[in-house]
FIMAR-459428 format. One record per residue (C-alpha): residue number from 1; x, y, z. Coordinates in nm, 2 decimals, always signed. Layout:
N
R     n     east    north       up
R   NUM        X        Y        Z
...
***
This chain:
311
R     n     east    north       up
R     1   +10.23    +1.92    +4.09
R     2   +10.10    +2.21    +3.89
R     3    +9.77    +2.33    +3.74
R     4    +9.56    +2.22    +4.03
R     5    +9.26    +2.42    +3.92
R     6    +9.09    +2.43    +3.59
R     7    +8.87    +2.69    +3.42
R     8    +8.53    +2.54    +3.32
R     9    +8.56    +2.72    +2.99
R    10    +8.87    +2.53    +2.88
R    11    +8.79    +2.32    +2.57
R    12    +8.80    +1.95    +2.66
R    13    +8.62    +1.82    +2.35
R    14    +8.90    +1.57    +2.29
R    15    +8.78    +1.37    +2.59
R    16    +8.48    +1.15    +2.66
R    17    +8.21    +1.31    +2.87
R    18    +8.31    +1.12    +3.18
R    19    +8.68    +1.21    +3.14
R    20    +8.58    +1.58    +3.08
R    21    +8.42    +1.60    +3.42
R    22    +8.73    +1.44    +3.59
R    23    +8.97    +1.67    +3.39
R    24    +8.83    +1.97    +3.57
R    25    +8.90    +1.83    +3.92
R    26    +9.22    +1.87    +4.13
R    27    +9.52    +1.67    +4.03
R    28    +9.48    +1.41    +4.32
R    29    +9.14    +1.31    +4.19
R    30    +9.26    +1.30    +3.83
R    31    +9.55    +1.08    +3.93
R    32    +9.32    +0.83    +4.10
R    33    +9.09    +0.82    +3.80
R    34    +9.39    +0.79    +3.56
R    35    +9.53    +0.50    +3.75
R    36    +9.20    +0.31    +3.77
R    37    +9.12    +0.02    +3.54
R    38    +8.90    +0.12    +3.24
R    39    +8.71    -0.06    +2.97
R    40    +8.83    +0.02    +2.62
R    41    +8.62    -0.14    +2.36
R    42    +8.77    -0.28    +2.04
R    43    +8.64    -0.51    +1.76
R    44    +8.77    -0.84    +1.89
R    45    +8.65    -0.77    +2.25
R    46    +8.31    -0.67    +2.12
R    47    +8.30    -0.99    +1.91
R    48    +8.38    -1.19    +2.23
R    49    +8.11    -1.02    +2.43
R    50    +7.85    -1.08    +2.16
R    51    +7.95    -1.44    +2.14
R    52    +7.92    -1.49    +2.52
R    53    +7.58    -1.33    +2.51
R    54    +7.47    -1.57    +2.24
R    55    +7.59    -1.87    +2.43
R    56    +7.43    -1.75    +2.75
R    57    +7.09    -1.75    +2.58
R    58    +7.15    -2.08    +2.41
R    59    +6.86    -2.33    +2.48
R    60    +6.96    -2.63    +2.69
R    61    +7.04    -2.94    +2.49
R    62    +7.25    -3.25    +2.51
R    63    +7.56    -3.11    +2.33
R    64    +7.59    -2.75    +2.43
R    65    +7.83    -2.52    +2.24
R    66    +8.14    -2.41    +2.43
R    67    +8.40    -2.14    +2.38
R    68    +8.77    -2.11    +2.43
R    69    +8.90    -1.76    +2.48
R    70    +9.27    -1.78    +2.39
R    71    +9.55    -1.52    +2.39
R    72    +9.88    -1.42    +2.54
R    73    +9.91    -1.33    +2.91
R    74    +9.79    -0.98    +2.99
R    75    +9.60    -0.94    +2.66
R    76    +9.25    -0.86    +2.78
R    77    +9.10    -1.20    +2.83
R    78    +9.01    -1.15    +3.20
R    79    +8.88    -0.80    +3.14
R    80    +8.64    -0.93    +2.88
R    81    +8.52    -1.20    +3.11
R    82    +8.48    -0.97    +3.40
R    83    +8.29    -0.71    +3.20
R    84    +8.05    -0.99    +3.08
R    85    +8.01    -1.13    +3.43
R    86    +7.94    -0.78    +3.57
R    87    +7.66    -0.74    +3.31
R    88    +7.50    -1.06    +3.45
R    89    +7.57    -1.04    +3.82
R    90    +7.45    -1.27    +4.09
R    91    +7.12    -1.16    +4.24
R    92    +7.03    -1.25    +4.60
R    93    +6.67    -1.34    +4.68
R    94    +6.53    -1.42    +5.03
R    95    +6.53    -1.79    +4.96
R    96    +6.78    -1.84    +4.68
R    97    +7.06    -1.68    +4.48
R    98    +7.06    -1.63    +4.10
R    99    +7.40    -1.69    +3.95
R   100    +7.37    -1.69    +3.57
R   101    +7.75    -1.68    +3.51
R   102    +7.96    -1.88    +3.75
R   103    +8.34    -1.81    +3.72
R   104    +8.61    -2.02    +3.88
R   105    +8.99    -2.03    +3.84
R   106    +9.16    -2.36    +3.74
R   107    +9.39    -2.45    +4.03
R   108    +9.76    -2.43    +3.97
R   109    +9.77    -2.80    +4.08
R   110    +9.51    -2.93    +3.84
R   111    +9.33    -3.21    +4.04
R   112    +8.96    -3.29    +4.02
R   113    +8.92    -3.25    +4.39
R   114    +9.08    -2.91    +4.40
R   115    +8.85    -2.80    +4.11
R   116    +8.54    -2.93    +4.29
R   117    +8.65    -2.73    +4.60
R   118    +8.69    -2.42    +4.38
R   119    +8.34    -2.47    +4.24
R   120    +8.19    -2.50    +4.59
R   121    +8.37    -2.19    +4.70
R   122    +8.24    -2.00    +4.40
R   123    +7.89    -2.11    +4.48
R   124    +7.93    -1.99    +4.83
R   125    +7.87    -2.34    +4.97
R   126    +8.02    -2.43    +5.31
R   127    +8.34    -2.63    +5.29
R   128    +8.45    -2.92    +5.50
R   129    +8.83    -2.96    +5.56
R   130    +8.84    -3.29    +5.38
R   131    +8.62    -3.43    +5.11
R   132    +8.60    -3.77    +4.94
R   133    +8.59    -3.72    +4.56
R   134    +8.25    -3.89    +4.53
R   135    +8.10    -3.66    +4.80
R   136    +8.23    -3.36    +4.62
R   137    +8.10    -3.47    +4.29
R   138    +7.75    -3.53    +4.42
R   139    +7.75    -3.21    +4.62
R   140    +7.85    -2.99    +4.33
R   141    +7.60    -3.15    +4.09
R   142    +7.32    -3.12    +4.34
R   143    +7.40    -2.75    +4.39
R   144    +7.43    -2.68    +4.02
R   145    +7.11    -2.87    +3.94
R   146    +6.93    -2.69    +4.22
R   147    +7.05    -2.35    +4.08
R   148    +6.94    -2.46    +3.73
R   149    +6.59    -2.58    +3.84
R   150    +6.49    -2.30    +4.07
R   151    +6.30    -2.04    +3.88
R   152    +6.52    -1.74    +3.80
R   153    +6.82    -1.90    +3.98
R   154    +7.00    -2.08    +3.70
R   155    +7.37    -2.13    +3.64
R   156    +7.37    -2.11    +3.27
R   157    +7.74    -2.06    +3.20
R   158    +8.06    -2.19    +3.37
R   159    +8.37    -1.99    +3.30
R   160    +8.70    -2.16    +3.38
R   161    +9.00    -1.92    +3.39
R   162    +9.36    -2.03    +3.37
R   163    +9.25    -2.34    +3.18
R   164    +9.61    -2.39    +3.06
R   165    +9.70    -2.51    +3.41
R   166    +9.55    -2.84    +3.30
R   167    +9.88    -2.91    +3.13
R   168   +10.06    -2.88    +3.46
R   169    +9.92    -3.21    +3.57
R   170   +10.03    -3.56    +3.49
R   171    +9.88    -3.74    +3.19
R   172    +9.63    -3.93    +3.41
R   173    +9.52    -3.60    +3.59
R   174    +9.48    -3.43    +3.25
R   175    +9.26    -3.70    +3.12
R   176    +9.06    -3.71    +3.45
R   177    +8.99    -3.34    +3.43
R   178    +8.90    -3.34    +3.06
R   179    +8.66    -3.62    +3.14
R   180    +8.51    -3.40    +3.41
R   181    +8.46    -3.12    +3.17
R   182    +8.28    -3.35    +2.92
R   183    +8.07    -3.49    +3.21
R   184    +7.97    -3.15    +3.34
R   185    +7.86    -3.03    +2.99
R   186    +7.66    -3.35    +2.93
R   187    +7.51    -3.37    +3.28
R   188    +7.42    -3.00    +3.34
R   189    +7.36    -2.88    +2.98
R   190    +7.53    -2.55    +3.04
R   191    +7.78    -2.37    +2.83
R   192    +8.15    -2.40    +2.93
R   193    +8.39    -2.12    +2.86
R   194    +8.76    -2.19    +2.89
R   195    +9.00    -1.89    +2.93
R   196    +9.37    -1.92    +2.89
R   197    +9.69    -1.91    +2.68
R   198    +9.76    -2.12    +2.37
R   199    +9.82    -2.42    +2.61
R   200    +9.45    -2.42    +2.70
R   201    +9.38    -2.51    +2.33
R   202    +9.65    -2.77    +2.34
R   203    +9.49    -2.93    +2.65
R   204    +9.14    -2.93    +2.50
R   205    +9.27    -3.07    +2.17
R   206    +9.39    -3.38    +2.35
R   207    +9.02    -3.49    +2.37
R   208    +8.85    -3.53    +2.03
R   209    +8.50    -3.49    +2.18
R   210    +8.59    -3.17    +2.36
R   211    +8.78    -3.02    +2.07
R   212    +8.47    -3.05    +1.86
R   213    +8.26    -2.87    +2.12
R   214    +8.49    -2.58    +2.20
R   215    +8.51    -2.31    +1.94
R   216    +8.83    -2.10    +1.97
R   217    +8.83    -1.72    +1.98
R   218    +9.18    -1.58    +1.98
R   219    +9.31    -1.25    +2.11
R   220    +9.64    -1.21    +1.92
R   221    +9.91    -0.96    +2.00
R   222    +9.84    -0.62    +1.86
R   223   +10.00    -0.48    +1.54
R   224   +10.04    -0.13    +1.43
R   225    +9.74    -0.11    +1.21
R   226    +9.40    +0.07    +1.19
R   227    +9.26    -0.12    +1.48
R   228    +9.55    -0.03    +1.70
R   229    +9.52    +0.34    +1.60
R   230    +9.15    +0.33    +1.69
R   231    +9.24    +0.17    +2.03
R   232    +9.49    +0.44    +2.10
R   233    +9.24    +0.71    +2.02
R   234    +9.00    +0.55    +2.27
R   235    +9.28    +0.55    +2.54
R   236    +9.36    +0.91    +2.46
R   237    +9.00    +1.02    +2.51
R   238    +8.97    +0.83    +2.84
R   239    +9.25    +0.98    +3.04
R   240    +9.16    +1.31    +3.21
R   241    +9.43    +1.52    +3.04
R   242    +9.36    +1.88    +2.95
R   243    +9.54    +1.87    +2.61
R   244    +9.49    +1.63    +2.32
R   245    +9.73    +1.33    +2.32
R   246    +9.87    +1.27    +1.96
R   247    +9.91    +0.89    +1.99
R   248    +9.66    +0.76    +1.74
R   249    +9.90    +0.73    +1.44
R   250   +10.06    +0.43    +1.28
R   251   +10.41    +0.55    +1.38
R   252   +10.31    +0.60    +1.74
R   253   +10.13    +0.27    +1.75
R   254   +10.45    +0.09    +1.63
R   255   +10.65    +0.26    +1.90
R   256   +10.40    +0.19    +2.18
R   257   +10.34    -0.17    +2.08
R   258   +10.71    -0.24    +2.05
R   259   +10.76    -0.11    +2.41
R   260   +10.46    -0.29    +2.55
R   261   +10.54    -0.61    +2.34
R   262   +10.19    -0.61    +2.18
R   263    +9.95    -0.68    +2.46
R   264    +9.67    -0.45    +2.57
R   265    +9.75    -0.49    +2.94
R   266   +10.10    -0.38    +2.90
R   267   +10.00    -0.10    +2.67
R   268    +9.75    +0.02    +2.93
R   269   +10.03    +0.01    +3.19
R   270   +10.26    +0.22    +2.97
R   271    +9.99    +0.48    +2.88
R   272    +9.88    +0.51    +3.24
R   273   +10.24    +0.58    +3.36
R   274   +10.27    +0.84    +3.08
R   275    +9.93    +1.00    +3.18
R   276   +10.05    +1.02    +3.54
R   277   +10.37    +1.20    +3.43
R   278   +10.16    +1.43    +3.21
R   279    +9.94    +1.54    +3.51
R   280   +10.22    +1.57    +3.75
R   281   +10.45    +1.77    +3.52
R   282   +10.18    +1.99    +3.37
R   283   +10.24    +1.86    +3.02
R   284    +9.88    +1.75    +3.01
R   285    +9.92    +1.52    +2.72
R   286   +10.07    +1.18    +2.63
R   287   +10.35    +1.25    +2.38
R   288   +10.71    +1.15    +2.33
R   289   +10.84    +1.35    +2.63
R   290   +10.59    +1.20    +2.88
R   291   +10.64    +0.85    +2.73
R   292   +11.02    +0.88    +2.78
R   293   +10.97    +1.00    +3.14
R   294   +10.73    +0.73    +3.22
R   295   +10.88    +0.47    +3.46
R   296   +10.75    +0.18    +3.26
R   297   +10.96    -0.12    +3.17
R   298   +10.84    -0.40    +2.93
R   299   +10.80    -0.76    +3.03
R   300   +11.13    -0.88    +2.87
R   301   +11.32    -0.60    +3.04
R   302   +11.16    -0.68    +3.38
R   303   +11.26    -1.04    +3.34
R   304   +11.62    -0.94    +3.26
R   305   +11.63    -0.71    +3.56
R   306   +11.50    -0.98    +3.79
R   307   +11.74    -1.25    +3.65
R   308   +12.03    -1.00    +3.70
R   309   +11.94    -0.96    +4.06
R   310   +11.93    -1.33    +4.12
R   311   +12.29    -1.38    +3.99
***
């Protein structure tokens, strides 16, 4: 590594204030910061967060509005949900816990009893090794009702990640789970947020009542347009590099999105690898050379390499 030290007089105006402070630190600390997850705001993510805030404040009624956050794998859905959940964290009190946003992952084997178990685990409830379905149902409903009724201890939103796993079950299991979603919404009068791929929408669409209650918000693959250039400018300003990174152009956006196959998670992976190369090599900017030296491979290439090793 080179350029371990940095003169405080060096112009770092191309960086955000937080990144400016890190850019003056030794390379080891800059690398740790550069490799860490970071929130990069963009219009569709901001829209999703605003929508979630609106739903969280929705007054309880018989038919609560729900949301489906739909997009390709690794395209920012989970990061949006996590940012929203961190802004409404659980709060422990001496006699109770306030959980405004309860998040649970849909099991890969989509059975009702597994989902109830996941709910209990998310609530921090003690688990027995074996449950009868009726016991689980009553236990979860009692806990959720208790959380809703206790002052300042309400579960006001249930987020279900990997909702597309519902399609992995048999027809009877899918119907059973969709009935459960409808029942939870009616019984508890809380907002449900489903998160997943396009298959999550297909699962919800199989039930007319649920389809009418879940409004879809899509996170499509990125294209080389003005929004993508703005996103790249935000990335460039967030990495602790001591020279400006000229990546916020339509031409560069096209190149980067082609390599990353249009998802923000893969784009972040590519740019992070390039930023690491920029720090270690002394280049101090993400440009064509550091991008070519970055050890990143896209999803399709990774699959081809894996399949080649299996043959």
